[in-house]
SENUKOL-988602 format. One record per residue (C-alpha): x negated, y negated, z negated. Coordinates in steps of 0.05 Angstrom, whole numbers, padded with zeros to 5 digits, always signed. Each point is the difference from the previous one (the first is absolute). Example, Ala and Ser with C-alpha at 12.3 -4.5 7.8 and 13.67 -1.06 7.14 Angstrom:
2
-00246+00090-00156
-00027-00069+00013
END
This chain:
49
+00128-00197+00411
+00022+00048+00053
-00064+00030+00026
-00070+00011-00040
-00063-00012+00036
-00033+00059+00027
-00065+00018-00030
-00058+00011+00048
-00051+00056-00016
-00063-00011-00032
-00058+00018+00045
-00047+00009-00060
-00002-00005-00078
-00020-00066-00030
-00027-00019-00069
-00014-00064-00035
-00071-00024-00009
-00019-00011-00077
-00003-00073+00009
+00071+00008+00021
+00021+00035-00051
-00028-00042-00049
+00027-00064+00023
+00070+00031+00004
-00007+00021-00069
-00021-00071-00026
+00066-00027+00035
+00046+00059-00032
-00032-00021-00072
+00007-00078+00017
+00073+00002+00018
+00007+00050-00054
-00021-00057-00055
+00036-00051+00039
+00065+00036-00006
-00014+00018-00074
-00019-00074-00017
+00077-00018+00028
+00029+00058-00032
+00069-00028-00033
+00009+00010-00073
+00045+00041-00034
+00051-00053-00029
+00050+00046-00030
+00041+00000+00060
+00023+00073+00016
-00009+00030+00071
+00055-00003+00047
-00009+00077+00013
END
């Protein structure tokens, strides 16, 4: 990519309301649980690093 988009100036500060924050937190918790449930097991192989 040769160019980056120019940010426009914000006209005011904004805040998320508590309901939106809680919805986001629940979504993150759900995503983390799904990832943890499908985490590969350690089968004795060494990492490539």
